[in-house]
C-alpha positions in Angstrom: 0.0 0.0 0.0 2.8 2.4 0.9 4.7 1.5 -2.3 1.5 2.3 -4.3 1.2 5.6 -2.5 4.9 6.5 -3.2 4.4 5.6 -6.9 1.3 7.7 -7.1 3.2 10.7 -5.6 6.1 10.2 -8.0 3.7 10.3 -11.0 2.1 13.4 -9.6 5.4 15.1 -9.2 6.5 14.2 -12.7 3.2 15.4 -14.2 2.9 18.7 -12.3 6.6 19.4 -11.7 6.3 23.0 -12.8 3.7 23.7 -10.2 5.7 22.0 -7.4 8.7 24.0 -8.5 6.8 27.2 -7.8 6.3 26.1 -4.2 10.0 26.1 -3.5 10.5 29.9 -3.0 7.5 30.0 -0.6 8.7 26.9 1.4 12.2 28.4 1.6 10.8 31.7 2.9 8.7 29.9 5.5 11.7 27.9 6.7 14.0 30.9 6.7 11.8 33.5 8.4 9.4 31.4 10.4 11.1 28.2 11.6 14.8 29.2 11.7 14.2 32.1 14.2 12.6 29.5 16.6 16.0 28.6 17.8 16.0 32.0 19.6 13.3 30.7 21.9 16.1 29.3 24.1 16.9 32.8 25.2 13.8 32.7 27.4 15.5 29.9 29.4 18.9 31.7 29.7 20.3 34.8 31.2 21.2 36.1 27.8 24.1 38.4 27.5 24.6 40.1 24.1 28.4 40.0 24.5 28.6 36.3 25.6 26.2 35.2 22.8 23.4 32.7 22.9 25.5 29.6 23.4 27.7 30.9 26.2 24.9 32.5 28.3 24.0 30.4 31.4 20.8 28.4 31.6 18.3 29.6 34.3 15.3 27.3 33.6 11.9 29.0 34.3 13.3 32.0 36.1 12.0 34.5 33.6 8.6 32.9 33.5 8.4 33.1 37.3 9.3 36.7 37.0 6.7 37.2 34.3 3.8 36.0 36.5 5.0 37.8 39.6 5.9 41.1 37.9 3.5 43.8 39.2 3.2 45.5 35.8 2.5 42.4 33.7 -1.0 41.7 35.2 -2.1 45.2 34.1 -0.5 44.8 30.7 -2.2 41.4 30.2 -5.5 42.9 31.2 -5.1 45.8 28.8 -4.3 43.4 26.0 -7.4 41.3 26.6 -9.7 44.3 26.9 -8.4 46.1 23.7 -8.6 42.8 21.7 -12.1 42.1 22.8 -13.2 45.6 22.0 -11.8 45.3 18.6 -13.4 41.9 18.0 -16.8 43.1 19.4 -16.9 46.3 17.3 -14.7 45.6 14.3 -15.1 41.9 13.4 -18.8 42.3 12.4 -18.1 45.6 10.6 -16.5 44.2 7.4 -19.3 41.6 7.1 -21.9 44.4 7.3 -20.0 46.6 4.8 -19.5 43.6 2.4 -23.2 42.8 2.5 -24.2 46.4 1.8 -21.8 46.6 -1.1 -23.0 43.3 -2.4 -26.6 44.7 -2.5 -25.6 47.7 -4.6 -26.7 47.5 -8.3 -24.9 50.6 -9.6 -21.5 49.1 -10.6 -19.7 52.5 -10.9 -20.8 53.7 -7.5 -20.0 50.3 -6.0 -16.5 50.3 -7.3 -15.9 53.9 -6.2 -17.0 53.1 -2.7 -14.8 50.0 -2.6 -11.8 52.0 -3.7 -12.4 54.7 -1.2 -12.7 52.4 1.8 -9.7 50.2 0.7 -7.3 53.2 0.5 -6.6 53.7 4.3 -5.2 50.2 4.5 -2.2 51.3 2.4 -1.4 54.1 4.8 1.2 53.3 7.5 0.2 53.6 11.1 2.6 56.6 11.4 0.5 58.5 8.8 -2.8 57.4 10.3 -1.6 58.4 13.8 -0.7 61.9 12.5 -4.1 62.2 10.9 -6.0 61.3 14.0 -3.7 63.5 16.2 -4.6 66.5 14.0 -8.3 65.6 14.0 -8.5 64.9 17.8 -6.0 67.4 19.1 -7.2 69.4 22.1 -5.5 72.4 20.7 -7.3 73.3 17.5 -8.3 69.8 16.4 -11.4 69.7 14.1 -13.4 67.3 16.4 -12.8 69.5 19.5 -13.6 72.6 17.6 -17.0 71.1 16.7 -17.5 70.1 20.3 -16.8 73.6 21.5 -19.1 75.0 18.9 -21.9 72.8 20.3 -21.2 73.9 23.8 -19.2 70.8 25.0 -15.9 70.7 26.8 -12.9 69.7 24.7 -11.7 66.1 25.2 -8.0 65.2 25.5 -8.4 62.0 23.3 -4.7 61.0 23.5 -4.2 61.9 27.2 -7.4 60.5 28.8 -7.2 56.9 29.9 -11.0 56.7 29.7 -11.1 57.7 26.1 -7.9 56.4 24.5 -9.1 52.9 24.0 -12.0 54.2 21.9 -9.5 56.1 19.7 -7.6 52.8 19.1 -10.7 51.0 18.1 -12.0 53.8 15.9 -8.7 54.3 14.1 -8.2 50.6 13.5 -11.7 50.3 12.1 -11.2 53.2 9.8 -7.9 51.8 8.5 -8.7 48.1 8.1 -12.5 47.6 7.7 -12.4 48.3 3.9 -9.6 45.9 3.3 -11.2 43.1 5.4 -14.3 43.3 3.2 -12.4 41.8 0.3 -12.5 38.3 1.9 -16.2 38.4 2.3 -16.9 39.9 -1.1 -14.9 37.0 -2.6 -17.0 34.6 -0.6 -20.2 35.9 -2.1 -19.1 34.5 -5.5 -19.4 31.0 -4.1 -23.2 31.4 -3.5 -25.4 30.0 -6.2 -27.4 32.8 -7.9 -30.3 30.5 -8.4 -30.9 30.5 -4.6 -31.7 34.3 -4.9 -34.0 33.7 -7.9 -35.9 31.0 -6.1 -36.2 33.2 -3.0 -37.5 36.2 -5.0 -40.1 33.8 -6.7 -41.2 32.8 -3.2 -41.7 36.5 -2.3 -38.6 37.0 -0.1 -37.4 40.6 0.2 -33.9 41.8 0.4 -33.5 41.4 4.2 -34.8 37.8 4.1 -32.5 37.0 1.2 -29.5 38.3 3.2 -30.5 36.5 6.4 -31.4 33.1 4.8 -29.0 33.0 1.8 -26.1 35.5 2.0 -25.1 35.0 5.6 -25.4 31.2 5.7 -23.5 31.1 2.4 -20.5 33.0 3.8 -20.7 31.4 7.3 -17.6 29.1 6.7 -15.6 32.2 5.8 -16.8 34.1 8.8 -15.9 31.1 11.0 -12.5 30.8 9.4 -11.7 34.5 10.0 -13.0 34.4 13.6 -10.8 31.4 14.5 -7.8 33.1 12.9 -8.6 36.3 14.8 -8.5 34.4 18.1 -4.9 33.5 17.3 -3.9 37.2 17.4 -5.9 38.1 20.4 -2.8 38.9 22.4 -1.3 41.0 19.6 -3.9 43.8 20.1 -2.4 46.1 17.4 1.1 46.6 18.8 2.3 48.7 15.8 -0.7 51.0 16.1 -0.3 51.5 19.9 3.4 52.2 19.7 2.9 55.1 17.4 -0.2 56.5 19.1 0.2 56.1 22.9 2.3 58.0 25.4 3.3 57.5 29.1 0.1 59.2 30.2 -2.0 56.4 29.0 0.3 53.4 29.8 -2.2 52.4 32.4 -4.9 51.5 29.9 -3.0 51.2 26.6 0.2 49.3 27.3 -0.2 45.9 25.8 2.1 42.8 25.7 3.7 43.8 22.4 4.5 47.4 23.4 5.6 46.2 26.8 8.0 43.7 25.2 9.3 46.5 23.0 9.9 48.9 25.9 11.5 46.3 28.1 13.6 44.6 25.4 15.0 47.7 23.8 14.7 50.1 26.7 16.1 47.9 29.5 17.9 45.4 27.2 16.2 42.6 29.1 16.1 40.2 26.2 15.6 37.0 28.1 12.5 38.4 29.9 10.9 39.8 26.8 11.5 36.5 24.9 9.7 34.7 27.7 6.8 37.2 27.3 6.8 36.6 23.6 6.8 32.8 24.0 4.0 33.1 26.5 2.0 35.1 24.0 2.6 32.5 21.2 1.6 29.6 23.4 -1.7 31.3 24.4 -2.4 32.1 20.7 -1.8 28.5 19.7 -4.1 27.2 22.5 -6.8 29.7 21.5 -6.7 28.6 17.8 -6.8 24.9 18.7 -9.6 25.4 21.2 -11.6 27.6 18.9 -11.4 25.1 16.1 -12.3 22.2 18.4 -15.4 24.0 19.8 -16.4 24.9 16.3 -16.2 21.4 15.1 -18.1 20.1 18.1 -21.0 22.6 18.1 -21.1 23.9 14.5 -19.7 20.8 12.7 -17.3 23.1 10.9 -13.7 24.0 11.3 -10.6 25.1 9.5 -9.1 21.6 9.6 
């Protein structure tokens, strides 16, 4: 049986050799940039000294993980990460689905493509540019939003200095930048839905809302599930790049997340072993969340990504 399988694989390779050849650059990139750096994980179990090198640095076992779970700042950082991630999931995960459904219902092709282009564009701006735009808009000294608030008789808000408001700035700016780009996946998923289902529904007297509820959403349910499970894997990432360019010491209490904490501790204090331990902890939690999310999905929804 095994010999037959190997012969079948050999025939497949000979027949489609050009396609398998195209896989080689991608496989090499994955090995080089994804798997090779995993060797650096051992830093988390050593007192790493940049002058001694990785091999000569002494082993310390779980010392840095013990420090991680007893460090007074880490509990607050972990809490911030979870809160910001859940806010983004709650408000921003459904938004691309809604936008994609609305775009799918548009019949004017020119208008539809114009809207698509406009909402896609922010994705191509770096977070540095987006941060500058929002700082100008929300500035307490002459920002457009605060000028409007003052004109309506309200007190100006320090959006980037107020711990009670800053998280909403993060969620809003992330939604503005990425919602349009995320709709691409769902718009592509609409092409897999059989148009005859809509024709049959119209013949039965179903209106637009009923067609969306009973045909469109169930039709893209596997894609929604896939994106949600993948999103669980990045729940501890929480938008590190965005936060690094937008926050300041005033809002560390509510905005400092694991990624920004690792950046400050690793580069600021040169505590590479501790920050590697934090990164490894984040990766393990992400792995567990993806596996658990997929298992629960297969158990209760009979669907999964594998």
